[in-house]
N, C-alpha and C positions, 0 to 999 in steps of 0.2 A: 293529425295528418288525415287527409282525405282518403277515402276507400280507393284501392287501386282498380284499374280497368279490368274487364273480364277477359283475361287472356286464356287462350286454349292451351291444352297440355303440350301441343307441339311447339308453341311459342316458348313455354317454360323450358322444354328440353333444349331448344335452340339457345336460349340465354345461358343455360348451364354448360352446354357444349362450348360456347364462346368463352365463358368464364374459365373453363379448363384450358383453353388455348391461351388466354391471357396469363393464366398461372404458369403455362409452359414458358412464357416470356421471361419469367424469373430465372429459369435455367439458362435462357439465352443471354440475359444480362450477366449472369455469373460466369459463363464461358467467355463472353466478350471482355469483361473487365479483368478477370484473372489472367486471361491470355495476353492482354495489352500491358500488364505491369511486369516487372522483373520477377524472376522465379522466387526470389527471397521474400516477396510480399504477396505471392499469389494465394497462399492459404488464408492470410489475413483478409484479403479482398473477398474471397469466397465465403468466409465465415461472416463478414459484415453483410453480404447480400442475404445470407440465410437469416441473420439476426434481424435485419430491417423488415424482412417479410413477416417474421413472427411478431415483432413489435407493432408494425403498422396494422396488422390484422386485428390484434387485441385492442389497440387504441381506437381503431375505427369502430369496432364492435361496442366498446364502452361508451363513447360519446361522439366519435367522429361522424358516424352516420346520422345521429340526431342533429348535430349542428348543420349537416349538409342537406338533409331531406326531411327534417322535422318541420312542424308548423312554423311558418315564417314570421319573424318579428321585423316588420317594416321592410321586408325584402333583404335584410342584412344577414340573418343567421337563423337556423332552425332552433326549436325550443322543446321538442319532446322526442320520444322513442329512444331514450338513453338505455343502455344495456339491451340492445335490440334483440327481440325474441320472435319477430316475424308475425306476431299476433295470429299465429295459426295459418297464415296465408302462404301457400307454396310459391306463389308468384313473388310476393315481397321477399321471401327468403332467397329466391333465385336472384332477384334484383340486388339484394344486399351483397350476395356472394360476388356478383359481377362487379359492383362498385368497389368492394373491398380490394379486388385485384387491381383496379385503377389506382387506389390509394397506395398500394404496395409498389406499383410502377413508379409513381411520382417520387417515392422515398428512395428507390433503388438508383435513380438517376444521379443522386448526390454521391453515392459510394464510389463511382468511377472517377469523378472529377477530383475528389480529395484523396485518392488512393496514394499509398506509400508514405504518408506523413501525418495522418489524423489518428488520434488515439481511439481505441476501440470503444471505450465508454463514451467519449465525446461524440463519436458518430452515432451511438445509440440514442443519446440525448437529442441529436439533430433529427434523427428519424422520428422520434416521438414529437418533437416540435412541429415538423412538417405534417405528420399524420393527424395531430390533434388540433392545431391552431391556424394552420395556413391552408392546406388543401381543402378541408371541409368548409371553411368560410368562403373562400373564393369559388369553390364548387357550388355553394348555395346561391351565390350571386348569379352564376351562369345557368345552373341546372336545377335550382330549387323548384320543387313541384314535379319533377320528372316522373317520380313514382306514381303520381296521380293523374298525370297528363295536363295539369294546370300550372302554368308558369307562375312562380311566386318570388323568385330572386329578382332583384332590381335590374340587373343586366338583361336577364331573360325577358322581363316585361318591356324593356326598351327595344327588343328584337335582336339582341346579340346572338350570333350563331357560332357555336363551337361544337360540332356534332359529337366527336369522340374525344376531344380534349387536347387539341394542339396547344392551346393556352392553359386550360384548366389543369391538365395533367403535366404536359411536357415543359411548358414555359415555367410553371410553378416550380417544378423540380430544378429547372435550369437556373432560375433566380436564386434559390437557396444554395445551389452548388456554387454560383458566382460569388455570393457573399462568403461562403466557407473558404473558397480558394483565395479570395482577397485577404481574409484574416490569417489564413495559414501561411501564405507566402509560397514561393516555389520550392520544389525539391532541391536538396543540396546538389550543387554542381550543374543544375539545369541552365542557369544563366550566369555568365561571368563577364568580366571586362573584355574577354576575347571573343565573345559572341554567344550564340545559342548552341547548346549541346543536346542533340537528340538522345533520348533514353529509349532504347529498343525494348519491345515487349518480350516476355519470356516464351510465349507460345502463340505465334500469329495464326497457325492453322486452327487452334482451339478458338481464338477470337473470331475467325471467319465462320466457324461452326456456330458460334453464338449469334452472329448476324443472321444466318439462315434460320436458326430457331426463333429469333425475334420476328423475322419476316413472316414465318409460318404462324406464329402466335398473333401477329398483327391482324390476320384475317378475323380472329375472334375479337380483337380489340375494337376494330371498326364494325365488323359484321354484327356483333352483339349489341351495338349501340342502337340498332333498329328496334330493339326490345321485342322482336318477334320475327318469325320466319315468313317474311312478306316479299312483295315484288321488288322492294328496294335492295334486297340482299345481293343479287348478282351484280348490279351496278357498283355497289359499295366494294365488293371483293375485287371486281375487275379494275376499278380505279386505284384501289390499294396496291394491287400487283403492279400496275403500270407505273405509278408514281415512285414506288421503291426502286424499280429497275431504272427509271430515268434519273433518279437521285444518284445511284451508283455511277452511271455514265457521267453525270455532272461532276462528281468528285474526280473521276479519272481525267476528264477534259482539263480541269483546273490544274491537276498535278502535272500533266503533260506540258501545258502551256507555261506554267511557272517554273517547273524543275527539270523538264525534259525527260522524265521517266515516271511510271505509275507508282504512286505512293499508296501502300496498302491501307493505311489509316484513312486516307481521303476516300478510297473506294468504300470501305466499311461504313464510315460515318455518312458518306453520301447516300447509301441505301437507307440508313436509319433516318437521315434528314428528309429524304423523299417520303418515307412513311409518315413521319411527323407532320410534314407540310400538308399532306392530303387529308389528314385525320379530321380537320375542322369541317371539310365540305365534301367528303367522298360520296355522300348521298345526293349531291346536287350537280357536280361537275360533269361535263361531257368528257369522254376518255381523252380527247386531245388536250383539253385544258388540264386534266389530271396529270398527264405526262409532262406538260409545261411546268406545272407547279412543282413536281418532283425534281425536274431538271434544275430549276432555279434554286430549290432548297439544297440540292447536292452541291451546286456551285457556292452557295452562301455558306454552307458548313465548312467546305474546304478553305474558302477565303477567311472565314471566322477563325479557324485554327491558326492560320498565319497571322491574322490581326492580333489575336491574343498573345502569340509568341513575341511579336514585335513590342508589345507593351509589357512583356515579362510577366504575364499572367499564366501560371502553369496549370493547365487542365490535363490530367494524366491520360485520359482516354478520349478527349475531344467531346465530352458530354455537353458542354455549354453551347458550342455552335450547333451541334446536331439536334439538340432539344430546344434550347432557348431561342436561338436565332431562327431556326427553321420553324419553330412553333409560332413565333411572331409573324413571319412571312405567311405561313399557311392560314393564320387567322385573318390577316388583311386580304389575302387572295380570295376569300369568300366573296367579298364585295366586288372584286375586280372581274371575276370570271363566272360566277354562278348566274343562272338565269335571273333576270330582274323580277320575274313573277314569283320567285321564291322568297322575296323580301316582303312578306305579308304585313308585317308590323310597321316597317319604315316606309315602304312603298317606293323607294328609289335607290339607285346605286350609290350616289354621293352621300345620301343620308346614312345608308347602311355602312359605308366606309367609315363615316364618323363614329357610328355606334361601335363598329369593330375596333377602331383605334382607341375609343374610350375604354372598351373592355380590356384591351392589351395593356394600356397605361395604368388603369386602376388596379388590375390584378397584379401587374408587375410591381407597382409602387408598394402595394400592401405586402406582397411576398418579400420584396427586398428589404423593406424597413423592419418588418417583424423579425425576419431572419437576422438582420444586422444587429438589432437591439438584443435579441436573445443570445445569439452566439457571442457577441461582445461581452455580455454579462457573464456567461458561462466561462469564457476565457479568463475573466478577471479572477475567478476562484478555482478553476480547474483548467489547466492549459489544454487547448485543443490539439496542439502539435506534440508529437513525440520528440524526445531529445535527439541531438545530432548523433550520439552514439547508437541509440536505438534505430535510427534511420539507416545508419551505416551497416549495422548488424543485420537489419531486415526485420520486418514486423512479424514474420512467421515465428522467428525465435524469440524476439523481444517481447511480444504480447501473448504468444500461445505456447512457447516452449517447443514449437514444432520445427521439424527440419526435413530436408529432402536429401536424396543421395548426392545431388550436385552441390548442395550447400555444405554437406559434410566434407566433400572433396575440397571445396574452396576453403573451408575452415582449416583443414589440415595444411593446405598449401600456404594459407596466411600465417599459420602458426610456425611453419618452417621458415617463412620469410622473416617473421618477427624475431625468432630465435637465431636466425642465421645458420641453422643446422640443417643441411640437406643430405645428411649421411644415411638417412633411413627412408625407404620407399613409403608412399602413402598406401592406404588400404585399397584393395582392388577387387571388385566383383566382376569376374570375367565375362558374364553373360548379359551385360547391359551396355547401353551406349556410354553412360558415365563411367562404367568399368573400363571400357576401351580407352576413354580419355585418360583415366588414371594409369592404365598400363603404359600408354605412350609417354605420359608425364614421368613415370618411373624410369623409362628408357632414357629420357632426357636427363633425369637426375643422375643416372648412372654415368652418362657421358660427362655431365657437369662435374661430378666428383672425380672422374678420371682427369678432367682438365685441371681441376684444383690441385690434384697431386702433381701433375706435370708442371703447373706453374711454380709450385714450391721448389721443384727440382731445378727449373730454369732460373729462378731467382738465386738459388745457391750457386749455380754455374756462372751467373752474371757477375757475381762479386769478383771472380778471378778471370773473367773473360777480358780480352783485349779489344773486342769490338762490341758495338751496340747492335742488337738485332731487333728491328722494329716489330717483328712477329711476336717476340716474347713480350715486349713492352705493351703491345696491344692486348695480350691475353690476360695480364695481371689485373687484379681489381684495385690494388693500391697504386698510389701516385709514384711514378718513377721519373724524376727530373734530373737531367745531366747539365752541369754548367762548366764553363771553362775557367781558367785561372783568374779571369777578370770578373767573374760572376754573371756572365751572359749565358742565357739558356741556349743549349745546343740540342736538347732532346726533351720532348714533352709528351708523355703518353696519353691515350684517351682518358684514362682514369683521372689524370691531372686536369684535363680539359673539363671534365664533369665537376670535379671537386672545386676548382678555382673559378669556374665560369669564364674561362678564357680559351679560345681556340689555339691549336698548335701553331697556326700561321702567325697569330698575333703575339704569341709568347716567344717564338724563336728570335734570338738576338737582343731581347730585352733583359734588363737586370732582374735577377730573381728577387732581390730585395724589394723592388718596386711592385712585383706581382704578389708576393706571399708574405713578406715580413712586415709586422706592424711598424708604424712610423717611429715609435719610441725605441725600437730595438734595431733599427737599420744601422746605426753607427756601430753598435757592438758586433753586428753581423759582418759588416765590411772590414772591421778590424780583425775578426777571426779569419775571414777570407784571405786577407793580406798575410796572415800568419800561417796560412796553410791548414787552418782548423786544428792546430796542434798546441795552442797555448792554453791559458786559463779561460774560464768562462763556460757558457752553456753550449756553444757550438764547437764540439770536439769530435774528431774522427772516431768511428767504430764505437759509438756510445748511443744507446736509445734513450731519448729524453721526451718528456711531456712538454708541449709548447703550444702557445696560442698563435695561429696563423690567420691571415686575412684573405678573403676572396677578392676578386676584382670589384665586386659590388660594395667593398669595404665592410662586409659582414665578417665578424670574427668567429672562429671555431676551434675547438681543442683538437690537437693532433699528436700522434706519436711520430717522432722524427729521428732518423739515423742518417749519418753521412759516411760514405766510404770513398776512398780514392781509387780512380781507375788507373791500374798499373800497366805498364808496357805499351801504352799508346804513344802516338807521335807528339802529343802535347798534354799538358796538365789538365785533368778533368776530375770532377767530383760527381758522384751519384747521390741524390737525395731520395731516400725511401720514406714516403709520407703516408700515413694512414689516418683518415678522418674518424675520430672516436666520439663524435657527437652522440650517436645512438647509444654507444656503450655508456657514456656519462649519464644519459637520461635513464637508462636501466638501473645504473648504480644509485642514482638519486631516488628512483622509485623504490628500490629495495631498502634504501635507508629510511624512506618515509614509512614503509610497511613495518620495518623493524622497530621504529621509535615512536610512532604516533598511532593513535586510535583511528581506525578507518571511518567510523561513523561520525565522530565529532571533530576530528582533526587535532584534538588535544594530545599532549604527550601521554604515552602509555606508562604503566607502573615502573617498568625497568628503566626507561629513559628518565622518568621523574627521580627515581632513587639516585641514578648516576649524577644527574645535575645537582641535586641537593647535597649529596656527599661531596661533590667537587666544590660547591660553594662553601660548605662548612670547613673543608680542608684549607681552602685558599684564604678565607676570611673568618677565622675562629672567634674573633671578637664581635662580630656582627650580631644584631638581634634578629631572630627568625621566629615566625609563628606558623605552625602547620595546622591547617584546618581540614578535618575529615568530615565530608558532607554527604548526607544520604537523603534522598527524596522520600517524603513521608507517604505519598499516595501513589507511587509509581505502579505498583502491582494492580491497583484498582483501575488505573488508566489503561494499562495493557489489557486487563481482562474485559473491560467494558467497551473500550474504543478500538482495540486491536493493536498489533505490534507496529504497524506503520505509524500510527499516531504516537505510540510510545517512542519510536525512533525520532520522530519530529520533536517530541518533548525533550529528549536528551540533547538534540542539536540546539534547541532553543535555550536550554539551561547552560550549555557550553558557551553560547554566544553571550549570555548575560554575565557569566563568570569572566569572560575576556573583557567585557566592558567595566567590570568592577575591579579589575586588577591592573597593575602597572606592567610596562613592558618587561621590567626586570624580574617580576614575580614568576613563579612556576605554577602552571595549572595542568592537571592531568585527570583523565578518566580512569578510575581505579578498576572499574568493572561493574556491569549491571547498571544500577542507578547511583553508584557511589563515585564521588569526585574528591580529589585531594589537592589542596592549594598550599603553596609555600609563599608566605609574604616575606621577602628578603629585605633585610635592612629596615625592618619595621620599627616604629617607636616603642613607647612603653605600654604598660598594661591597658591604660585607658584608650590608647590608639587602637590596640587590637580589639578591645571591647566595642569601640565604635564601628570598626570594620566588620565585626561579627554581626552587629545590628543591621548594618547596611546590606550584608549578604542575606540575612533572614528576611528583611523587608522586600528586597528586590525579587527574590525567588518566590515570595508569597504572592506576587502580582500575577494576574491572569495571563495565561498563554493563549494566543489565538492560533489554533492548529486545525487545519482541514475544515475551516468554517465552524469550528467548535471552540467554546470557552473551556479551558482546562486549568484547574487549580492544582498545584503541586508544591506545597510548602516543604521546607526542609528542616532537618535537625543537624547541628554542627557540633563536633568535638574539637577543642583547640588545645594544642600542646606547644609551649613556648620553649625556645632554645635560649640558654642551656638548662633551665630549671627542670624541664620535663625529659631531658635526654640530650646526649651529645652526638648521636649518630642519626642518620636518616631513618633507619629501621626502627629505632627506639622512639623517635618523635612520632612516626606514623602509627606505631602500635599504641602509644599512649593517647594520641588524638582519637584513635578508634575507641579506646576505653571511655574517653570523655563523651564520645558520640552516643554510646549506650546510656550514659548518664542523662544526656539530653533527651533521649527517647523515653527513659523512665520518668522524666520530669514533665511529660505531657506533649512532647514533640513541638515542632515549630519554634525552637529556641536553641541557644548555644550554651555549652558548659565548658569550663576550663579543666584541664587535667590537674589533679593534685596528688601528692604522695599518699594521702589518705584514701583516695579513690583506688590507687594501685593496691594498697593493702586490702581494702574491702573486696576488690576483685579476686585477689589471691585467696583470701579467706573463703570467699563464696565458691571458688573453684574447688578448694580443699573440702569444703562442706558438701558440695555436690558429689565429689568422688567418694566421700565417706557414705553418702546416702545410697550410692549405687551398690555399695557392698553391704549396707545395713540389712536389707531384706534377706539376702543369702545367708548372712551370719546370724539371723534371728534376733536382731537388736530392736525390731519393732514389737511393741506390746500394745494391747488394748486395755484401757481403763473403762469402767462403766459407771455412769452417774444415774441414780434412780430418779424416776419421775412419779409424782403423786397427784391424786385427785384433790382439788382444793377444798371440796365440800366434805368428803368422807375421810380423806387422808389415806385412802387405799393406794397401794402400789399399782401403777398402770403400765409400767415398763421401765426400760433403761435406755440410755443413749451411749453408744460405743464411741469412745474418743481415743485417737491414736497418740501414742507416746513413743519417744525414741530413747532407749536405754543405751547410750553411747559407751563403748568399752573404756574410754579414757575420761571423758568429760561427765559421765553419769547421765542423769535424766535431763533431756533437752526438750524444752517446751514447744508446742506446735507452732506458735507464732514465729519461731526461728526457722524451722525447716519446711513448713507447709508451702510458703512462697517459692522456695527453691524447687520443691517437687513440682509445683505448677509450671514454673518457667522452663524446667528441664524436660517436661513431659513424663517424668517418672510417676506423676500422680495417677496416671491411668493404671499402671501395673500395681502400685501400692494400694490404690483404691479398690482394685479387685481383691487383693489380699485381705483388706479390712472387711469387705463385704462377706467374703467367704468365711473368714475367721469368726465374725460376729454371728453369722447364721449357724455355724458349727457349735458355738458356745450356747446359743439359745436352744438349739436342738438338744444339747446335752442337759441343760437345765430342765427342759420339759421331760426328757427321759428319766431324770432323777425325781420328777414330781414336784419341782420347785415352782412356786406361784409367781412367776415372772411372765406377765401376759405377752409381752412383745419386746423387740429390740429395735432401736432407731439407729440408722446408719447415715452419715453425711455422704453425699455424692457430689464430686466436683463437676464443674461445668464441662471440662474436656471429657470426662468419663461419661457424663449423661448424654452429650451430643455425639458420642462415638456411634457409628452404625452398629446395629444389632445389640444395643445395650439391653433392651427388654429380654431378648433371647438369652443373653448372658445371665441375667438375674434369675430367669426361670430355670436355667441349667444348674446354677448354684443351689437354688432351693431344692431341686430334685436330688442333686448329688448329696446334699447334707441332710436330707430328710426333714426339712422344716416347712410347716404349712405357711402359705403366703400371708395369711392373716396375722402371723406372728412377726412380720417384718414391716417396718415403716422406713421409708426413704425420705431424708431431708434434703431439699434442693433450695438454693438461694434464688431470690426473685430476679436478680440480674441475669441469671442463666435463662430463665423463662422468657425474659424480655428480648433475648438475642435472636431467637428463631422460633417465632410463634407456632407456625403450622407443624414443624418437626416436633416441638415440645408437646403439643396437643396429641399427636399420634403416639408418642412414646408413653405419655401419661395414661392414655386410654388403654394401651396394652397392659401397663402395670396394674391399673384399676381392675381390668377384666380378670387378672389373676387373683385379685383380692388383697393386693398390697396397699398399705396406707401411705398417703402422701402428705408431707408437711412442708410448709414454706418457712425456711430458716431466715433469721435476721430480717423479718418483715419490717418495712418502713425505711430501711437504710438504702434501698435501691431506687428504682423509678418505674413508672407505668403500672404501679400496683393495682389501682382500681380498674385499669383497662383489661387486665388479664384474669382477675379473680373470678369474674362471671363466666369466663370461657374455659378455664383450665380445671380439670377434675381433681381438686385437692380436698383434704380432710381437715387439716389443722393449720392454724397460723401460729408461729412462734414469735412472741414479743422479744425483740432484741434487748440484751442486757444494758445497752446504752440508754434505753428508755426506762427500763425497770429500776435501774440503780438508784434514782432519786424520785421515783414516782410518788412517794409519800411526802416529799418536802418541796419539790419543784413543780410549780404550776404548769409549765409547758410540757414537761414529761408526763405529768398526770393527765393532761388533756389528750396527748398523743395516745397513751395507753387506753384511755377511755374510748377514744374514737376507734381504735383498732378492734377492741373487744366488741363495741357496738356494731361495727361493720361486719365482723365475723358472725355475730349472732344473727344479723339480718340475712346473711347468706347461708345460714345453717352450717357454719363451720366451727370446729372446736378451736380453743385457744390454749396456749401453753406459755408461761412466762419463764424466761431464762434468767439465771444469775440472782435468784432471790436469797438474800442474806440476813434480813432483819424481819422481826415479827410485824413491824409497822408496814413494811412492803406487802407482807402476806395479807394483812387485814385490808389494805387498800384494794388489792387484787380481788379478794373474796367479795368485798362490797360491790366492786364494779362488775362482778359476774364472770371473772376469768375461770376457766374450767380446771386447769392443772398447772403444775409448776415443777421446777427443778432448781437446785442451788445449794450453796453451802449451809443454808439454814437446816436443810434436811440431811445432805451428805455431799461430800466432794466426789470427784471422779476417783474410783477405787479399783485396784486389781480384783480379779475374780474372787480370790479367797477372802479378802477383806470385805468385799461387797456382801458376801453370803453371811459373814459374821455380823456385819453392821445391821443387816436387815433381819437377823435372827431367823433366817430361813432354814438353817441346818439343824 
């Protein structure tokens, strides 16, 4: 970018002052737009204005300014000054601040037009779009090089004049607003087949204040565009003032001529349109022409508002005509009214008009097409518009959880209306306007409740009354229809008029059967009428029945109907008391839906599923049924990584696939969380069920497209068949759940059938787990110790503590039986701490007795090792038992170390710092061994017995043992072989250079007393 001109400090101060005035316009827009929308959306509009100011400022600083005023690429776009820092120039910083305010103004224009129906996030994306890719590009075309005083944009080089942005700022914002409004559609209820419905703003005085603030800020908008406090400033400000005033008068003239009275919005937008219109040439026009331009702009804005309405384009605040239409007019007016000698580049008025038109068309086309493409694409993946329910509720509550006193009052009133319960007054704050409204409403409620009680009394009196009193009939809310003995209507109250859609005048004298009784029931009705409603059938005196009636429009509706005879009158008459229960039925249906179906997925809930399955088994006990208990394998990971919204979408997607995979007669339910239960009713044999299970597994393993993300959520399924796996719904579901756990144990993403053996295993496992919970308290756990020896010298180097369970009834139980149960139940942590403490205590006792046992090795489970503060626990035990850290070695499996690298490194370093030895147990049976050995501070590698067992006769095992020993030697780690039982194994290991060993060749695991005798240490 070229070096900026040498501006005086006064010029810089003037630009900054004007920038502050333009900043003030943001407050004006906020007041105007939040005042012109309904109160239930005002907070949302205000927050959107504040958000677009923040977003546009940051985006413009990041790269908008660079695209607009950077070194030009062929006059199309700037190419440098990204992350603008001002290069230490006060003037450039002032210029940037002023231009950033222009960018925010263009973005804010959109907020008003799309108010009351555009999603908050969608609007944020629109503001970024305009601030990043539309305004800076078109701004470069017209104003590129303005910072250096040398025109570089292609429109600027042609002589295009747009002094302060009638087109560059206001029309650009208007074009984007037009695209957004077209894509969003009108607000609910704005247009209908009956015509156009005006939606009144919530606070017109506030909107008028916004116009005043905008007018005031506009002096900075236009005045600052001189880029200095020079002789042009007074003319610019004077023309700005005149044009705004003339624009307001233009709007008033249009509203008087067209409607016969002053429309507030026409006046407000007329002022804004006048200011927009003069913005392109306020530095050139004579005051008279400035007033003319503003007058035409005001007329054009008012006409444009009506024109958009006729085409059912809903601009909530009239931003499009005020900014787009007036901006186009103001840009063209440059060539029509400005002095010809100001067209230095073009040299003539007609040529200048062509350049101005080219600028309007090119900037408009670019803004419209880019906005259309981008917003259409966004709408494909993220709806721009809020839902109908959110729009009805109001965006203050729907998008921000915010409310106001008036909204709270309206909410209480709506709740009363929905429940039909007006017996309690609404909350009333006595010292506010809303509180006064609430107080009056409560007075009305009290009167209404009094009237309701009176109506009930009057209805009771009516049953025995000899005359019909129209005042009573008019007061009741239910339909009261009186017919004579021939079935002709002689009384038809207002409630009946509303219910049946028929006026009293049209109803009198007509047959009631023609008005209210369905065609297929009229014969029965006429027969009952002839019998005096005293025979058999549905139409009987003094009985309340549920019946379907019809309106004049032939629409059917449910009703409660009772018939009474009018006694004592001059002729035979009957009263029909009819109540429309449509709303009541809808509420009942909704309650039924909530009671029996899952809200998220629409599937049956567990209680409804049980009832349906029990009913089927009861009515058709010979049928074949398969119950499938399904659980998603990766649902928690989806929830944790992508959020609960995506998790909910996944559950709905799974539910939809389950519907696709099942027949209409099958039962599908969401059991809870990520669990689903399906009952295949009348299913075929075992092979059919197996095929269906495979179909479920394959379909659910397919990718879900959720929120523009690919989500994988395979499933595990347990299957229980009726009657083999149970004859009741509860038993089938329980056994399918057992089979599900078997499927998970089998590696997930598969299905397993329930078998009686599975039930026995589960029962035995539960019994074993319960026994284990008592074993520690009852002292049934004991430690055996197996000695470890140096391979070269044969010297004792330590022992390994091994857990045994001395069961009270079954005797000694091997670790392979109960260790997995301890792991799964979580008891391993508690038992592991007991093992560690007991082994340390025994080693300390041996040392106190002077026995030459250098150290004790203790196995540590993965859950125990990864538990927080494990190192602190070990240190505490060593301190409490009085054992030096060097006398303890901890054995950890390699799979634990591979599960959480950094955490393992931190814990191992703490243990090594204490002086504790670290051994890798079962080395070679896990994975990632070579990757962690270099990084983890370990001392010894233990060769697993699966390799040592045939190392002297099996070439593959021998090669593995040799490789591990060689690897350990190169890393300066010790090696210890487990499970050595024969002299040939010992010779092989000695030859390969193994350091130490343990096994039955030397000694089996022994109790303490036997160990001492075996080693002859006593």
